[in-house]
PALO-463637 format. One record per residue: x, y, z of N, C-alpha, C in turn. Coordinates in steps of 0.02 Angstrom, whole numbers, plus 50000, padded with zeros to 5 digits. Layout:
XYZXYZXYZ/...
end
This chain:
561745468359402561925462959355561955456259390/562175456459454562245450159491561555446859498/561035451059509560365448259516560135444959452/560295448059395560115445159331560455438459320/561075437959341561455431759330561185426059373/560865427859429560615422659473559955419659451/559585423159408558925420759388558995414359348/558475410159352558475403859315558275405159243/558705403359195558545404659124557995400159099/557655402459046557135398359015557465392258982/557135386558986557395380458956556955378358897/557265375358848556885373258788556565366458803/555935366758826555585360758846554985359158802/554865363258750554285362258708554485359358641/554225353458625554365350258561553855352358509/553895349358450553435351058396552705349758415/552575344058446551895342458467551625347658516/552045349458565551835354458615551685361158582/552115363158534552015369558500551375369458458/551245363858424550635363358384550015363558428/550055360358487549495360658535549375367758559/549915371558568549845378558589549505382658535/549685381458472549375384958416548625383458415/548445377058416547745375158411547355377158473/547655376158531547305377858593547175385258601/547635389458576547545396758580547015399158530/546945395658475546455397658424545735395658443/545655389458467544975386858480544755389058549/544315393958551544035396258614543285395358613/542925400858616542185400458614541905402758547/542315405958505542065409058443541715404258396/542015398458383541745393758335541055391258356/540895391758420540255389358445539705394758441/539895400858422539435406558426539375410458361/539945412258330539945417658280539595415858214/539485409458201539155407658138538435410358135/538125411558194537455414458194537475421458165/537965425458185538025432258159538205432158085/538635427458065538815426957994538195425557952/537775420857976537165419257938536685425157935/536635428957990536195434857989536435440057938/537085440557930537365445357883537295443157811/537295436457799537345433957730536745429957707/536425426057751535805422757733535835416757688/536425413657680536475407857636537025403257660/536895396657655537405391857675538045392557635/537975394057570538555395057527538995400757554/538675406357570539075412157592539365411057661/539015407157703539295405457768539955401757759/539965396857714540575393057700541105397457670/540905401957624541385406457592541765410557644/541405413357692541725417457744542245413357782/542075407257801542555403157838543135400857795/543015399757730543555397857684544035403757675/543765409757664544195415757657544605416857720/544285416257777544635417057841545185411757848/545035405657828545525400257831546125401557787/545995403857725546545405457679546985410957708/546665416057736547045421457768547505418757823/547205414657866547555412157925548155407957906/548065403257861548615398857841549145402657802/548935407357759549415411457721549855415557768/549545418357820549935422257869550415417757907/550185411857927550625407257964551225405157923/551105403657859551655401757814552155407457807/551905413557803552345419457796552725420757860/552385420157918552715421357982553295416457993/553235410557963553755405457973554435407957953/554475411957901555125414557879555425419157932/555005423357961555255427958013555445424058076/555055418758091555205414658150555875411158143/556055409358081556705405958070557285410958073/557145417258056557665422458059557775424858130/557215425758167557245428358236556945423358284/557285417858297557005412658342557075414658415/556795420358433556865423058501556185423658534/556185423958601555565425158637555295432058617/554645432658616554335439058598553985438858532/554185434258488553835433158425553685439358385/553045440658374552845446058329553115452758352/553145453958417553435460158443554155460758419/554535455358424555235455358403555295456558328/554875453358288554905454158216554795461458197/554265464558225554105471458208554655476258231/554935474958289555465479258315556085478758272/556275472658254556895471658215556825474358143/556225473758115556135475858045555975483258038/555515485758081555275492558072555465497358128/555815494858179556045499258232555655498458297/555925501458350555655500558417554935503058424/554785508558391554115511458400553575506758374/553675503658316553175499058290553105492958335/553675490458361553645484858407553265486758470/553395492858496553065494958557552315495758547/552105498558490551385499558478551025492758476/551355487758447551055481158447551025478458519/551575478958555551595476458624551105480158669/551035486658659550555490658697549845488258683/549675487358619549005484958601548885477958629/549405473858630549355467058655549175467158730/549535471458768549405471658840548755475258856/548605480658819548015484658833547365480758822/547345476958767546705473658752546765467258712/547245466658665547245460758621547325454358660/547855453758700547975447658738547545447358801/547565452758839547205452858903546445452858893/546215456658842545505456758828545245450058805/545655446558765545465439858743545445435058802/545935435558845545935431358906545295432558946/545125438958956544525440658994543895437958960/543835439158895543225437058859543145429558859/543685425858848543635418558846543505415758916/543795418858967543675416659036542945417759056/542655423459035541955424759050541505419859011/541715418158950541345413058912541335406458950/541905404758981541935398759023541415399259079/541375405059110540895406059165540175405559141/540035408359082539345408259056539125401159040/539565397059012539365390258996539365385859058/539755387659109539715384159173539025385059204/538725390959191538075392459220537525387959191/537665384759134537195379759107537155373859155/537735371859182537755366159227537575368159299/537715374559316537565377059383537115383259375/536465382259366536005387759352536015393259405/536195391459467536205396459521536695402159506/537195400859464537665406159444537305411659405/536825409559363536435414359324535915417759367/535615413959412535055416459451535265420859510/535895420259531536125423959590536105431459577/535955435159629535945442459623536665445059614/536755450659579537435453359569537765454759636/538415453859639538795455359700538785462859712/538815466659658538805473959662538455476659600/538045481859609537705484959552537605492359565/537785496259514537695503559517537485505859447/536845507259439536595509059373536635503059327/536945504059268537015498559220537615494259233/538055496359280538665492459294538535487459350/538765481359340538695476359393539255471259391/539375468259448539865462859455539485456559473/539555451359431539175445159442539645439559464/539345434059486539735428259506540085425059446/539795425959386540115423359326540775426959314/540795433559324541415437359317541925435159369/541695433859430542145431659484542435424759466/542015420359439542265413759418542795414559364/542665419159316543145420359262543815422659291/543795427259339544415429659371544765423959408/544365419559439544655413759473545025409259425/544745408259365545075404159314545735407359292/545725413959282546335417559261546875417059315/546675417959378547145417559434547435410459439/547005405459434547235398459439547735396759384/547575398559322548025396759267548665400959267/548625407059290549235411059298549685407959350/549385405659406549785402459459550105395959433/549715391859398549995385559371550575386959325/550515392159284551045393659236551665396759268/551605399259329552205401659364552615395859392/552325389859390552675384059418553135380659368/553195383459309553665380759261553345379259194/553765378559143553525377159076553165370459073/553415365559110553115358859109552385359059131/552235362959184551555363459209551085366259157/551285371859127550875374959075550805370459014/551345366958997551345362658938550855356958946/550875353559002550435347859011549705350059016/549585355559048548905358259052548645359658981/549075362758940548875364458871548745358158830/549195353358834549115347258794548485343358812/548345342858877547765339058900547115342258876/547055348858887546425352158870546345353058795/546895354458759546835355158686546665348358655/547005343158678546855336458652546135334458664/545885336158724545195334458742544695337958697/544805344358684544305347858644544355345958570/544945344158546544995341758477544615335158469/544725330558516544365324158514543615325258518/543395329758563542685331158571542385334258508/542755338858476542515341958414542445336758358/542945332358353542915327158302542315322558314/542195320958378541615316858396540965320258378/540925326858392540325330658375540205330758300/540745331458262540695331558189540425324958162/540715319458187540505312858163539775311458182/539605312658246538925311258269538415316058237/538645322058219538205326858186537955324458119/538335320158087538115317258023537745310658033/537925306958087537635300358097536965300458134/536895304958184536325304658229535765309558213/535905314658173535405319858162534785316958127/534195319058152533565316358125533315320458066/533335327058074533095331458020533695334657986/533785332957923534365335357885534175341657846/534535347057860534375353457828534895355457775/535365351057760535915352857714535645355157646/535215351157616534955352857549534575359457551/534175360457604533795366757610534255372757616/534775372157658535235377757668535645379357606/535805374257568536205375457507535775377057447/535115376357453534675377657396534605385057380/534805389357429534745396557418535235398857364/535785395157356536265396657303536665402957315/537055404757264537505410557269537125417157264/536545417057233536185423357223535805425557285/535735421057334535345422657394535765426157446/536085431557427536475435457475535995440357509/535825439057572535305442957605535505444857676/535195450157700535355452757766534735452457810/534805449957871534235449157916534105455657953/533485457857953533285463957988532955462258054/532895467258097532545466458160532045472058168/531505470958206531025476258216531255480958271/530855485958288531055491058336531195488158405/530885482558421530985479358487531585474758488/531915474058431532495469658428532315462458411/531665461258396531465454458378531625453158305/531885447358291532075445658223531455444558180/531465447258120530925446458073531105441058023/530785435358026530955429957980530765431657908/530345436657900530175438757832530575444857810/531065446557849531425452757837532075452057799/532135446857759532745446057719532685450157655/533175454457644533155458757585533785457857544/533705457257479534285456357435534725462557435/535365461357429535855466757427536265465857363/536515471257335536915470557275537495475457277/537945474657228538505479357221539025478857277/539325484557293539865484757343539615482757412/538955483457424538685481657489538795474257504/538825470057451538975462957460539655462157493/540145465857466540815465457495540825468057566/540455473457579540405476057647540085471057694/539575467557670539245462457711539715456757728/540125454657679540615449357691541125451557743/541375457757737541865460357784541575460657855/540945462957861540625463257927540535456357956/540335451557913540245444657935540905441557957/541455443757927542105440857941542405443158007/542125448458038542405450858101542435445258153/541875441458158541855435958206542305430158186/542285428258122542695422558100543435424058105/543625430258090544325432258096544555431858169/544135434558214544325434458284544355427358312/543935422858283543955415858305544575412258280/544935415358233545505412058201546175415358216/546185419758266546815423058284547135419358343/547695422058366548065419658424548525413758408/548525411358345548995406058326549715408458333/549825415058326550505417758331550775417558402/550355415558450550585414958520551185410358526/551235405458481551795400758485552455404358473/552445409858435553065413558423553295417258486/552825418558532552995422158593553465417958637/553405411358631553805406958674554365403558636/554625406958585555165404158543555755402058584/555895405658638556475404158680556415397558717/555815394658718555715388358754555535382558709/555615383558643555445378258594556085375058567/556095368458566556665364858539556715366058463/557325367058440557445368258368556945373358340/556935379458368556415384258349556415386258275/557005386058242557025388158172556605383658127/556485377458148556065372958109555385371658141/555385370758208554775368658241554245374058246/554435380458247553935385658252553525385958188/553855386058131553485386358068553065380058058/553345374258076552965368058068552345368158112/552415370358174551845370458220551315375358196/551515381158170551035386058146550645383458086/550995380558038550655378157978550215372157994/550485367358032550085361458050549485363458093/549605367558143549075369558189548525373558156/548705378658117548195382758085547805378758033/548145374557995547795370457945547295365757977/547505362658032547055357958067546435361658094/546545367558123545975371358151545515373758096/545785376158041545375378357985544925372657960/545205366757955544805360957934544265359357985/544445359458049543955358158102543395363258099/543565369658091543055374958089542575373958030/542845372057973542405370857915541935364957928/542205359657956541795353757970541255355258022/541415359258073540915361158123540355365158090/540535369558044540025373458008539605369057963/539905363757935539515358957897538985355657942/539175354358005538695351458052538125356258066/538285362658075537755367558085537265367558026/537535367457965537115367557905536735361057897/536995355657925536665349157919536105348257971/536195351258030535725349958085535215355458096/535345361558070534905367258083534695370658018/534105373458018533875377457961534235384157961/534155387857907534465394457903534235398857961/533575398857975533325402758032533585399958098/533665393358102533915390358163534615392558180/535025393558128535705395958138535695403458154/535335407258114535325414558122534995416858186/534475413258208534095415258268534265411258330/534835407758330535025403758388535025407958451/534735405358504534685409058567535365411358591/535425417958602536065420958623536645419258576/536485417958514536975416158462537315409458475/537075405558522537415399258540537185393758491/537415394458429537205389958376537435382858390/538005381958423538255375258438537805371658487/537515375358535537045372358582536425369858546/536165374058499535575372058461535725365758420/536315365558389536505359658349536565353458393/536865354258450536965348658496536295345958521/535815350458532535155348258553534805344058499/534925345858436534645342058380534965335058375/535605334758394535965328358388535815323758447/535845326558508535795322358569535145323158607/534735327958590534125329358628534235335458673/533685338658693533725344958729534145344758793/534015339858836534365339658900535105338058894/535245332158868535945329858864536345333958814/536015336458760536365340458711536655346858741/536255350158783536485356258815537065354858862/537015349358900537545347658947538195345958911/538145341958857538735340058819539085346158790/538695350758761538995356658731539285361258784/538945361858840539205366158894539885363558918/539945356958926540585353958948541125355058895/540935354158831541425355058776541685362158775/541235367058781541455374058779541855375758841/541685372958898542075374058959542795371458950/542855365458923543515362658910543895366958860/543545369058807543855373058755544105379658780/543675383158817543855389858842544395389558896/544365384458939544865383658991545555382658960/545595378258909546225377058875546465383058837/545995386858807546175392858770546475398158816/546165399258874546435404058922547135401958944/547235395458955547895393258975548425394858922/548255393658858548735395158805548895402558801/548385406758808548485413958805548905416458864/548755413858923549135415858983549855413558976/549955407358956550615404358949551065408458903/550785410658846551195413958795551285421458807/550755424758830550765432058834551315434858878/551435431658935551935434258982552635434758952/552785430658903553455430758872553555437058831/553015439758800553085445858760553245451658806/552885452258860552975457958905553665457658940/553915451558951554595450858977555105453358926/555025451558863555475453858811555445461358804/554845464358807554775471558805555145474858863/555085471858922555425474658981556175474658973/556455469458942557175469158930557395474658882/556925476858839557075482358792556925489158821/556725489258885556565495658918555875498158899/555435493858873554785495858848554205493458893/554365490758951553845488358997554135488759067/553725487259118553955487659187554565483259198/555075485959231555705482459242555605475959280/555125475759324555005469759365554845463659322/554605464959261554415459359217555025455859185/555615458659195556215455959163556395448959188/556345448059253556665442159284556235435859281/556575430159272556255423659280556275421759354/555795417659375555815415059444556245408759446/556255405359502556665399359511556465393659464/555845394159438555605389059391555755390659319/556105396259308556315398059240555775401259198/555255404259230554715407559194554635414659219/554375419259177554305426359196553685427359240/553735425359304553155425359348552845432259357/553265437459366552995444159377552635446759315/552895445059257552565446959195551885443459189/551855437059209551225433359208550715436359255/550945438559315550485441459363550235448359341/550655452259308550435458759281549885457659229/550005452959184549495451159134548855448859168/548925444859220548355442259257547945447859288/548275452659319547925458159353547525462359303/547835464159247547485468359199546905464559165/547005458159150546465454159121545885453659171/546035453159235545515452859287545135459459291/545505465059285545175471559285544695472159226/544905469659167544475469759108543855465359119/543935459759155543355455659172542845459659212/543095463359262542655467259305542345473159268/542715475859218542465481659181541845480159140/541805473759117541235471959075541295474559004/541855477758987541935480858922542355476858873/542615471058895543065467058853542725465058788/542075463358790541715461258730541695466758678/541525472758700541505478458653542195479958625/542705479558667543385480858645543605475858592/543435469558603543655464258557543285464658491/542655466858491542305467958428542675473058385/542985477758419543305483358384544045481958368/544325476658396545045475758390545235471058333/544755467358304544925462858248545265466658192/545025472858180545305477158128546045478458142/546215480058205546905481658223547335475358221/547055469658242547435463358239547645461858167/547165462558121547315461258050547825466358024/547775472658045548265477658024548965475558045/549045473358107549715471158131549935464858094/549475460358079549645454558039549915456757971/549565461657940549765463957874550455467157876/550585471257927551235474457933551785469257940/551645464057981552145458757991552255454657928/551715452957893551785449157830552155453357778/551995459857776552365464357731553105464357749/553255463457813553955463257835554355457757801/554025452257783554365446857746554615449357679/554175452857643554365455657577554885461157585/554785465457634555245471057646555955468657660/556005463257702556665460557719557005457457659/556605454457614556905451357554557275456657512/556995462757511557325468157474557875471557515/557735472557579558215476257621558825472057637/558725465657654559285461257673559225454657635/559355454757570559275448657529559745443057549/560315444657579560815439557597560735436857668/560215439157703560095436857771559955429357771/560235425857820560135418657824559395417157838/559105412957796558395411157803558345403557805/558365400457865558305393157869557665390557838/557145394657839556515392857806556295398757763/556095397457702555845402757658555105401557644/554735407057644554005406757634553825402657572/553385397857581553165393557527552785397757475/552945396857411552635400457355552725408057360/553285410257390553425417457392553495420057321/553245426057304552885430857347552125430057346/551875424657315551155423757307550805423357376/551085419357422550765418257486550675424657526/551215428557538551115434857575550665439757538/550685439957472550265444457434549525442557441/549385436057443548695433757454548425436657520/548835436057572548605438657637548515446157635/548995449657605548965456957603548355459357564/548195456057509547615458057468546965456957507/546885450957536546275449457574546225453957635/546785454857671546795459057730546625466257714/546905468857659546775475757639546035476657621/545755471757586545045472157568544615472057631/544775467657678544405467057741544415473657779/545015476457789545085482657827544765488557790/544875488957724544595494457685543835494457686/543525488557679542805488157679542515489857748/542855487857801542625489657868542665497257878/543185500357852543245507657857542675511157821/542435508157767541895511257728541205509857759/541085503357777540415501357796540305500357871/540825498857909540735497157979541265500758021/541235507458022541755511258058541785509658132/541225507458160541215505958232541695500258250/541895496258199542375490858210543095493158200/543195499458182543865501558161544165506958206/543845512758210544175518458244544305517358318/543875513958357544035512958428544695509158438/544805503958396545425500158401546025504358383/545945508458331546495512958311546665517858367/546145520358402546255525058457546655521658513/546455515458530546805511858583547545511058567/547695509058505548395508158485548755514958482/548405520058457548715526758450548905529758518/548545527758570548715530258637549415528058657/549665522858624550345520558638550885525258612/550725529658564551225534158536551505538958587/551085542758624551365547158676551715543258731/551465537258747551785533258799552485531258776/552555529558712553215527658685553705533458692/553485539458675553945545158678554115547058750/553655545958796553805547158867554345542358891/554275535958871554775530858890555455532558858/555435534558795556045536258760556395542158791/556005547258813556285553158845556615551358911/556295546958949556585544859012557235541059002/557265536958949557875533358932558445538258918/558285543458882558805548358863559065552258924/558635553058975558825556659035559255552459081/559235545859073559635541459117560375541659099/
end
């Protein structure tokens, strides 16, 4: 106990602006620059591309508004883990925390860090051209993966130096990418020479089509085939996998509740302001894609890097590629920082509950959970080397939405279970707002279960592996 008393406690150093920057910085990574290509291949129309992003935006803001009520009731570090544990019990909290450490948080850190490395290779081609450091069969370790690990190590180290260090890093990089995105949006309308907006929107609502590929994997521009019935809904759900994953991680701000000033008000404000701003930015960026590129230009963008193609149309081939590479580097670097900064607080809270390694409990002299941050760093680095983070993340959007749904349902459940509980903030338009999220989320998950099982069962298996681990931990607790 004496050792616990000596540790430096966390201090509330994050204001509303800092919290909003964390929300936005954690959301905007590499997804918005890539996933619209896959959405267009699934749907084939500018109208449906916008519909997918609008539905995703409605989901995101509705969830943030609902989470605000729980944040005001439980203004503690750990955020979503704490909400699930307090409402549904330790096992539900542990399963979320287990999934977060196994792949949700760490896998996202790895994927975004590797994206940083890949776009760096645009500016330093030798990174792409260099021979692998190690190769055995289909497995290899490249310099891009090493650079990604270096970024994770650097940002983990910076965040062990105190909340102020992580805060300023987050504010600078998030502010930079927001300004850059706004600039890209404005110039995308002013400088573009060939305007494709009318062409992309001329397909109308009836042009719901799916792009096929030949046996060699080459895209067939004549291979668009009309789809009807329930398959339309399945196509929308499949297209939303990327947009949903590009719009998660806003809840990271709840992980650091213990370090936010006036958390009962500022957490909900930061979530609503941050998610709304990002949703608007995402829509405007997609308007730029539709304005600067043809339908085929979006769907067939090289390596799905639709933002690079758009930037080349705006600024020219050479400078456009460089500008976009720098923008994505700034975006991904700031996103990794936000994820690293927030994630360690959840694992520390789990450790205090006996649900994680005991070493993660303590703060260092700077008042931050350094050992928890390093554990997160090590596993994220392992996932970088594994090369499997991308596959895991494709499969985890389903599980992320499931946990969102359970948490949003917790708002309704608590209203019935504990109606007299103090609620400094109450969900706007309750119960309409949480029901909107639950309906859309249920449709998304249900359609994936029917049409795209490869996006569902692997994530469920990863989370389910936490069940025996939970009972092992519980048994050890009983033996003490």
